[in-house]
Every structure is written in structure tokens, then in C-alpha cells.
Gaussian input, Z-matrix of N, CA and C with variables (Angstrom, degrees):
# hf/3-21g

backbone

0 1
 N
 C     1     B1
 C     2     B2     1     A1
 N     3     B3     2     A2     1     D1
 C     4     B4     3     A3     2     D2
 C     5     B5     4     A4     3     D3
 N     6     B6     5     A5     4     D4
 C     7     B7     6     A6     5     D5
 C     8     B8     7     A7     6     D6
 N     9     B9     8     A8     7     D7
 C    10    B10     9     A9     8     D8
 C    11    B11    10    A10     9     D9
 N    12    B12    11    A11    10    D10
 C    13    B13    12    A12    11    D11
 C    14    B14    13    A13    12    D12
 N    15    B15    14    A14    13    D13
 C    16    B16    15    A15    14    D14
 C    17    B17    16    A16    15    D15
 N    18    B18    17    A17    16    D16
 C    19    B19    18    A18    17    D17
 C    20    B20    19    A19    18    D18
 N    21    B21    20    A20    19    D19
 C    22    B22    21    A21    20    D20
 C    23    B23    22    A22    21    D21
 N    24    B24    23    A23    22    D22
 C    25    B25    24    A24    23    D23
 C    26    B26    25    A25    24    D24
 N    27    B27    26    A26    25    D25
 C    28    B28    27    A27    26    D26
 C    29    B29    28    A28    27    D27
 N    30    B30    29    A29    28    D28
 C    31    B31    30    A30    29    D29
 C    32    B32    31    A31    30    D30
 N    33    B33    32    A32    31    D31
 C    34    B34    33    A33    32    D32
 C    35    B35    34    A34    33    D33
 N    36    B36    35    A35    34    D34
 C    37    B37    36    A36    35    D35
 C    38    B38    37    A37    36    D36
 N    39    B39    38    A38    37    D37
 C    40    B40    39    A39    38    D38
 C    41    B41    40    A40    39    D39
 N    42    B42    41    A41    40    D40
 C    43    B43    42    A42    41    D41
 C    44    B44    43    A43    42    D42
 N    45    B45    44    A44    43    D43
 C    46    B46    45    A45    44    D44
 C    47    B47    46    A46    45    D45
 N    48    B48    47    A47    46    D46
 C    49    B49    48    A48    47    D47
 C    50    B50    49    A49    48    D48
 N    51    B51    50    A50    49    D49
 C    52    B52    51    A51    50    D50
 C    53    B53    52    A52    51    D51
 N    54    B54    53    A53    52    D52
 C    55    B55    54    A54    53    D53
 C    56    B56    55    A55    54    D54
 N    57    B57    56    A56    55    D55
 C    58    B58    57    A57    56    D56
 C    59    B59    58    A58    57    D57
 N    60    B60    59    A59    58    D58
 C    61    B61    60    A60    59    D59
 C    62    B62    61    A61    60    D60
 N    63    B63    62    A62    61    D61
 C    64    B64    63    A63    62    D62
 C    65    B65    64    A64    63    D63
 N    66    B66    65    A65    64    D64
 C    67    B67    66    A66    65    D65
 C    68    B68    67    A67    66    D66
 N    69    B69    68    A68    67    D67
 C    70    B70    69    A69    68    D68
 C    71    B71    70    A70    69    D69
 N    72    B72    71    A71    70    D70
 C    73    B73    72    A72    71    D71
 C    74    B74    73    A73    72    D72
 N    75    B75    74    A74    73    D73
 C    76    B76    75    A75    74    D74
 C    77    B77    76    A76    75    D75
 N    78    B78    77    A77    76    D76
 C    79    B79    78    A78    77    D77
 C    80    B80    79    A79    78    D78
 N    81    B81    80    A80    79    D79
 C    82    B82    81    A81    80    D80
 C    83    B83    82    A82    81    D81
 N    84    B84    83    A83    82    D82
 C    85    B85    84    A84    83    D83
 C    86    B86    85    A85    84    D84
 N    87    B87    86    A86    85    D85
 C    88    B88    87    A87    86    D86
 C    89    B89    88    A88    87    D87
 N    90    B90    89    A89    88    D88
 C    91    B91    90    A90    89    D89
 C    92    B92    91    A91    90    D90
 N    93    B93    92    A92    91    D91
 C    94    B94    93    A93    92    D92
 C    95    B95    94    A94    93    D93
 N    96    B96    95    A95    94    D94
 C    97    B97    96    A96    95    D95
 C    98    B98    97    A97    96    D96
 N    99    B99    98    A98    97    D97
 C   100   B100    99    A99    98    D98
 C   101   B101   100   A100    99    D99
 N   102   B102   101   A101   100   D100
 C   103   B103   102   A102   101   D101
 C   104   B104   103   A103   102   D102
 N   105   B105   104   A104   103   D103
 C   106   B106   105   A105   104   D104
 C   107   B107   106   A106   105   D105
 N   108   B108   107   A107   106   D106
 C   109   B109   108   A108   107   D107
 C   110   B110   109   A109   108   D108
 N   111   B111   110   A110   109   D109
 C   112   B112   111   A111   110   D110
 C   113   B113   112   A112   111   D111
 N   114   B114   113   A113   112   D112
 C   115   B115   114   A114   113   D113
 C   116   B116   115   A115   114   D114
 N   117   B117   116   A116   115   D115
 C   118   B118   117   A117   116   D116
 C   119   B119   118   A118   117   D117
 N   120   B120   119   A119   118   D118
 C   121   B121   120   A120   119   D119
 C   122   B122   121   A121   120   D120
 N   123   B123   122   A122   121   D121
 C   124   B124   123   A123   122   D122
 C   125   B125   124   A124   123   D123
 N   126   B126   125   A125   124   D124
 C   127   B127   126   A126   125   D125
 C   128   B128   127   A127   126   D126
 N   129   B129   128   A128   127   D127
 C   130   B130   129   A129   128   D128
 C   131   B131   130   A130   129   D129
 N   132   B132   131   A131   130   D130
 C   133   B133   132   A132   131   D131
 C   134   B134   133   A133   132   D132
 N   135   B135   134   A134   133   D133
 C   136   B136   135   A135   134   D134
 C   137   B137   136   A136   135   D135
 N   138   B138   137   A137   136   D136
 C   139   B139   138   A138   137   D137
 C   140   B140   139   A139   138   D138
 N   141   B141   140   A140   139   D139
 C   142   B142   141   A141   140   D140
 C   143   B143   142   A142   141   D141
 N   144   B144   143   A143   142   D142
 C   145   B145   144   A144   143   D143
 C   146   B146   145   A145   144   D144
 N   147   B147   146   A146   145   D145
 C   148   B148   147   A147   146   D146
 C   149   B149   148   A148   147   D147
 N   150   B150   149   A149   148   D148
 C   151   B151   150   A150   149   D149
 C   152   B152   151   A151   150   D150
 N   153   B153   152   A152   151   D151
 C   154   B154   153   A153   152   D152
 C   155   B155   154   A154   153   D153
 N   156   B156   155   A155   154   D154
 C   157   B157   156   A156   155   D155
 C   158   B158   157   A157   156   D156
 N   159   B159   158   A158   157   D157
 C   160   B160   159   A159   158   D158
 C   161   B161   160   A160   159   D159
 N   162   B162   161   A161   160   D160
 C   163   B163   162   A162   161   D161
 C   164   B164   163   A163   162   D162
 N   165   B165   164   A164   163   D163
 C   166   B166   165   A165   164   D164
 C   167   B167   166   A166   165   D165
 N   168   B168   167   A167   166   D166
 C   169   B169   168   A168   167   D167
 C   170   B170   169   A169   168   D168
 N   171   B171   170   A170   169   D169
 C   172   B172   171   A171   170   D170
 C   173   B173   172   A172   171   D171
 N   174   B174   173   A173   172   D172
 C   175   B175   174   A174   173   D173
 C   176   B176   175   A175   174   D174
 N   177   B177   176   A176   175   D175
 C   178   B178   177   A177   176   D176
 C   179   B179   178   A178   177   D177
 N   180   B180   179   A179   178   D178
 C   181   B181   180   A180   179   D179
 C   182   B182   181   A181   180   D180
 N   183   B183   182   A182   181   D181
 C   184   B184   183   A183   182   D182
 C   185   B185   184   A184   183   D183
 N   186   B186   185   A185   184   D184
 C   187   B187   186   A186   185   D185
 C   188   B188   187   A187   186   D186
 N   189   B189   188   A188   187   D187
 C   190   B190   189   A189   188   D188
 C   191   B191   190   A190   189   D189
 N   192   B192   191   A191   190   D190
 C   193   B193   192   A192   191   D191
 C   194   B194   193   A193   192   D192
 N   195   B195   194   A194   193   D193
 C   196   B196   195   A195   194   D194
 C   197   B197   196   A196   195   D195
 N   198   B198   197   A197   196   D196
 C   199   B199   198   A198   197   D197
 C   200   B200   199   A199   198   D198
 N   201   B201   200   A200   199   D199
 C   202   B202   201   A201   200   D200
 C   203   B203   202   A202   201   D201

   B1=1.4432
   B2=1.5181
   B3=1.3453
   B4=1.4425
   B5=1.5255
   B6=1.3179
   B7=1.4709
   B8=1.5430
   B9=1.3276
   B10=1.4519
   B11=1.5286
   B12=1.3167
   B13=1.4766
   B14=1.5154
   B15=1.3064
   B16=1.4662
   B17=1.5240
   B18=1.3096
   B19=1.4727
   B20=1.5252
   B21=1.3252
   B22=1.4662
   B23=1.5263
   B24=1.2951
   B25=1.4580
   B26=1.5462
   B27=1.3100
   B28=1.4710
   B29=1.5317
   B30=1.3064
   B31=1.4683
   B32=1.5308
   B33=1.3238
   B34=1.4572
   B35=1.5218
   B36=1.3264
   B37=1.4748
   B38=1.5159
   B39=1.3194
   B40=1.4771
   B41=1.5277
   B42=1.3059
   B43=1.4692
   B44=1.5277
   B45=1.2914
   B46=1.4672
   B47=1.5297
   B48=1.3495
   B49=1.4623
   B50=1.5286
   B51=1.3663
   B52=1.4664
   B53=1.5327
   B54=1.3114
   B55=1.4657
   B56=1.5201
   B57=1.3064
   B58=1.4833
   B59=1.5083
   B60=1.3134
   B61=1.4581
   B62=1.5271
   B63=1.3308
   B64=1.4666
   B65=1.5244
   B66=1.3025
   B67=1.4598
   B68=1.5335
   B69=1.3322
   B70=1.4636
   B71=1.5051
   B72=1.3064
   B73=1.4446
   B74=1.5205
   B75=1.3015
   B76=1.4675
   B77=1.5141
   B78=1.3191
   B79=1.4442
   B80=1.5198
   B81=1.3235
   B82=1.4747
   B83=1.5349
   B84=1.3035
   B85=1.4474
   B86=1.5204
   B87=1.3119
   B88=1.4607
   B89=1.5395
   B90=1.3013
   B91=1.4524
   B92=1.5512
   B93=1.3040
   B94=1.4611
   B95=1.5349
   B96=1.3431
   B97=1.4730
   B98=1.5257
   B99=1.3162
   B100=1.4702
   B101=1.5241
   B102=1.3170
   B103=1.4556
   B104=1.5443
   B105=1.3140
   B106=1.4820
   B107=1.5175
   B108=1.3324
   B109=1.4754
   B110=1.5166
   B111=1.3090
   B112=1.4666
   B113=1.5254
   B114=1.3263
   B115=1.4617
   B116=1.5232
   B117=1.3301
   B118=1.4975
   B119=1.5161
   B120=1.3238
   B121=1.4436
   B122=1.5354
   B123=1.2987
   B124=1.4702
   B125=1.5408
   B126=1.3230
   B127=1.4560
   B128=1.4991
   B129=1.3416
   B130=1.4605
   B131=1.5252
   B132=1.3222
   B133=1.4791
   B134=1.5101
   B135=1.3100
   B136=1.4587
   B137=1.5354
   B138=1.3305
   B139=1.4600
   B140=1.5177
   B141=1.3175
   B142=1.4625
   B143=1.5371
   B144=1.2904
   B145=1.4729
   B146=1.5254
   B147=1.3034
   B148=1.4803
   B149=1.5178
   B150=1.3284
   B151=1.4860
   B152=1.5489
   B153=1.3261
   B154=1.4710
   B155=1.5307
   B156=1.3255
   B157=1.4560
   B158=1.5248
   B159=1.3284
   B160=1.4691
   B161=1.5350
   B162=1.3312
   B163=1.4638
   B164=1.5038
   B165=1.3083
   B166=1.4636
   B167=1.5067
   B168=1.3280
   B169=1.4674
   B170=1.5194
   B171=1.3118
   B172=1.4506
   B173=1.5167
   B174=1.3150
   B175=1.4293
   B176=1.5257
   B177=1.2946
   B178=1.4532
   B179=1.5257
   B180=1.3216
   B181=1.4748
   B182=1.5137
   B183=1.3223
   B184=1.4406
   B185=1.5351
   B186=1.3209
   B187=1.4522
   B188=1.5174
   B189=1.2984
   B190=1.4590
   B191=1.5264
   B192=1.3515
   B193=1.4519
   B194=1.5436
   B195=1.3052
   B196=1.4781
   B197=1.5132
   B198=1.3075
   B199=1.4224
   B200=1.5351
   B201=1.3212
   B202=1.4741
   B203=1.5016
   A1=110.21
   A2=114.50
   A3=120.63
   A4=109.80
   A5=115.70
   A6=120.36
   A7=107.64
   A8=116.68
   A9=119.56
   A10=111.36
   A11=115.99
   A12=120.07
   A13=111.38
   A14=117.21
   A15=121.67
   A16=109.60
   A17=116.61
   A18=119.97
   A19=110.72
   A20=117.61
   A21=120.52
   A22=110.20
   A23=118.20
   A24=120.78
   A25=110.21
   A26=117.50
   A27=121.21
   A28=109.84
   A29=117.39
   A30=121.73
   A31=109.49
   A32=117.39
   A33=121.52
   A34=110.41
   A35=116.73
   A36=121.03
   A37=110.60
   A38=116.86
   A39=120.83
   A40=110.37
   A41=117.32
   A42=121.43
   A43=109.96
   A44=117.63
   A45=120.17
   A46=110.79
   A47=115.77
   A48=118.69
   A49=111.71
   A50=114.01
   A51=118.44
   A52=111.65
   A53=117.75
   A54=121.55
   A55=111.32
   A56=117.04
   A57=120.08
   A58=111.49
   A59=118.38
   A60=121.44
   A61=111.47
   A62=117.65
   A63=122.51
   A64=109.72
   A65=118.81
   A66=120.65
   A67=112.42
   A68=117.80
   A69=121.54
   A70=108.47
   A71=116.85
   A72=123.26
   A73=108.78
   A74=117.89
   A75=123.03
   A76=109.46
   A77=115.78
   A78=121.12
   A79=106.44
   A80=115.75
   A81=121.09
   A82=109.44
   A83=114.63
   A84=121.92
   A85=109.40
   A86=116.90
   A87=123.50
   A88=107.06
   A89=113.76
   A90=118.49
   A91=110.26
   A92=115.65
   A93=120.82
   A94=111.32
   A95=115.29
   A96=119.14
   A97=114.05
   A98=117.04
   A99=119.84
   A100=110.94
   A101=118.69
   A102=121.12
   A103=112.61
   A104=117.44
   A105=119.28
   A106=112.03
   A107=116.12
   A108=119.75
   A109=110.84
   A110=117.54
   A111=121.19
   A112=110.39
   A113=117.57
   A114=122.22
   A115=111.29
   A116=115.79
   A117=120.64
   A118=112.15
   A119=118.82
   A120=121.16
   A121=113.89
   A122=121.31
   A123=120.08
   A124=113.12
   A125=116.20
   A126=120.33
   A127=110.45
   A128=118.04
   A129=121.72
   A130=111.70
   A131=115.90
   A132=119.75
   A133=110.17
   A134=117.12
   A135=121.72
   A136=112.01
   A137=116.15
   A138=122.25
   A139=110.57
   A140=117.50
   A141=121.20
   A142=110.06
   A143=116.83
   A144=119.62
   A145=112.63
   A146=116.09
   A147=120.66
   A148=110.69
   A149=116.75
   A150=120.24
   A151=112.75
   A152=116.65
   A153=121.75
   A154=110.31
   A155=116.01
   A156=121.97
   A157=107.41
   A158=117.63
   A159=118.72
   A160=111.52
   A161=112.91
   A162=120.11
   A163=109.91
   A164=116.20
   A165=121.94
   A166=107.23
   A167=115.41
   A168=120.53
   A169=107.24
   A170=116.46
   A171=121.62
   A172=108.99
   A173=114.67
   A174=120.15
   A175=107.81
   A176=115.53
   A177=120.09
   A178=110.01
   A179=114.70
   A180=120.60
   A181=106.69
   A182=116.76
   A183=121.37
   A184=109.00
   A185=115.57
   A186=120.84
   A187=109.52
   A188=115.86
   A189=121.94
   A190=111.07
   A191=116.06
   A192=120.58
   A193=107.74
   A194=116.48
   A195=121.31
   A196=114.12
   A197=120.60
   A198=122.57
   A199=111.27
   A200=115.17
   A201=119.69
   A202=110.63
   D1=150.91
   D2=179.26
   D3=-106.14
   D4=153.04
   D5=174.41
   D6=-78.60
   D7=164.55
   D8=177.40
   D9=-58.99
   D10=-37.88
   D11=179.50
   D12=-65.84
   D13=-38.28
   D14=178.83
   D15=-67.71
   D16=-41.51
   D17=178.86
   D18=-65.32
   D19=-40.46
   D20=177.85
   D21=-63.23
   D22=-40.59
   D23=-179.25
   D24=-68.24
   D25=-37.39
   D26=175.55
   D27=-64.16
   D28=-41.32
   D29=177.57
   D30=-63.60
   D31=-42.22
   D32=179.12
   D33=-60.49
   D34=-43.23
   D35=178.53
   D36=-61.99
   D37=-40.91
   D38=178.60
   D39=-63.85
   D40=-45.11
   D41=178.86
   D42=-59.73
   D43=-44.16
   D44=-179.67
   D45=-64.07
   D46=-39.25
   D47=178.28
   D48=-62.38
   D49=-48.87
   D50=179.83
   D51=-60.39
   D52=-40.24
   D53=176.53
   D54=-60.38
   D55=-35.83
   D56=-178.96
   D57=-74.67
   D58=-23.90
   D59=-177.62
   D60=-94.06
   D61=-39.80
   D62=-173.91
   D63=-112.03
   D64=119.64
   D65=-179.87
   D66=-65.55
   D67=-29.00
   D68=177.13
   D69=-116.56
   D70=88.87
   D71=-178.38
   D72=-113.80
   D73=131.55
   D74=178.48
   D75=-124.32
   D76=154.97
   D77=168.50
   D78=-101.25
   D79=120.90
   D80=-175.56
   D81=-95.17
   D82=135.69
   D83=175.08
   D84=-111.97
   D85=129.41
   D86=174.20
   D87=-129.60
   D88=136.39
   D89=-179.52
   D90=-125.22
   D91=120.46
   D92=179.81
   D93=-121.21
   D94=13.92
   D95=177.29
   D96=85.41
   D97=12.27
   D98=-179.06
   D99=-85.33
   D100=142.00
   D101=-179.37
   D102=-58.04
   D103=-38.69
   D104=179.39
   D105=-61.95
   D106=-37.40
   D107=178.20
   D108=-64.93
   D109=-41.04
   D110=179.54
   D111=-62.87
   D112=-31.45
   D113=178.61
   D114=-76.58
   D115=-44.51
   D116=-172.54
   D117=-79.05
   D118=-34.83
   D119=-172.58
   D120=-55.57
   D121=-48.51
   D122=177.78
   D123=-61.35
   D124=-32.15
   D125=176.63
   D126=-67.62
   D127=-42.62
   D128=177.39
   D129=-62.54
   D130=-41.18
   D131=178.22
   D132=-61.89
   D133=-46.99
   D134=178.50
   D135=-60.01
   D136=-45.52
   D137=178.33
   D138=-60.80
   D139=-44.18
   D140=-179.38
   D141=-62.37
   D142=-43.39
   D143=179.06
   D144=-65.54
   D145=-42.06
   D146=-179.00
   D147=-66.16
   D148=-36.15
   D149=-177.25
   D150=-98.08
   D151=6.96
   D152=177.18
   D153=57.42
   D154=51.47
   D155=177.42
   D156=-115.95
   D157=130.26
   D158=178.80
   D159=-66.79
   D160=149.27
   D161=175.98
   D162=-101.06
   D163=148.91
   D164=173.63
   D165=-134.83
   D166=130.56
   D167=177.02
   D168=-98.54
   D169=130.83
   D170=-177.44
   D171=-146.34
   D172=178.33
   D173=173.94
   D174=-154.95
   D175=157.45
   D176=179.23
   D177=-62.55
   D178=141.88
   D179=174.72
   D180=-124.45
   D181=127.94
   D182=-179.78
   D183=-124.94
   D184=131.38
   D185=-179.49
   D186=-101.06
   D187=143.57
   D188=-179.57
   D189=-67.56
   D190=-40.21
   D191=179.62
   D192=-151.54
   D193=-174.02
   D194=-177.54
   D195=-85.80
   D196=10.57
   D197=179.84
   D198=-74.36
   D199=163.25
   D200=176.72
   D201=-64.87

């Protein structure tokens, strides 16, 4: 198991890698009312600000069928 600090550092390394590969990299936030999301979201916001990565708020979209 990893400590919270170790997990945060691993996430930071991943963010830096993605930034180096993709010129337009965003951290996406989705909220569905789950307790884990409420815990992780402030951490993601802080990480995005520290690493100068834009945030995007989104949510899943599901279509009933292939019609317009």
C-alpha cells in the first residue's frame, strides 16, 4: 500500500508526463455524488493549479439511440 503522499507524488508524475506528451492536456472533474469523488476532487484541483494544468468540468452523457 502507498501513503497519501506517495499517491499524490505518483499522480504528479503522471500529470507531468501527460503534459509533456499532449500540448492540450486537461484534468477533468466529474461529480456523481460519490464519496470518493468528494475526497479526490479537491486534490485534483490543487494538483492542476500546482502543475499549471487547466481544469474541465464535465459529466457523462448517454443517448437513448443514434437519432439526432
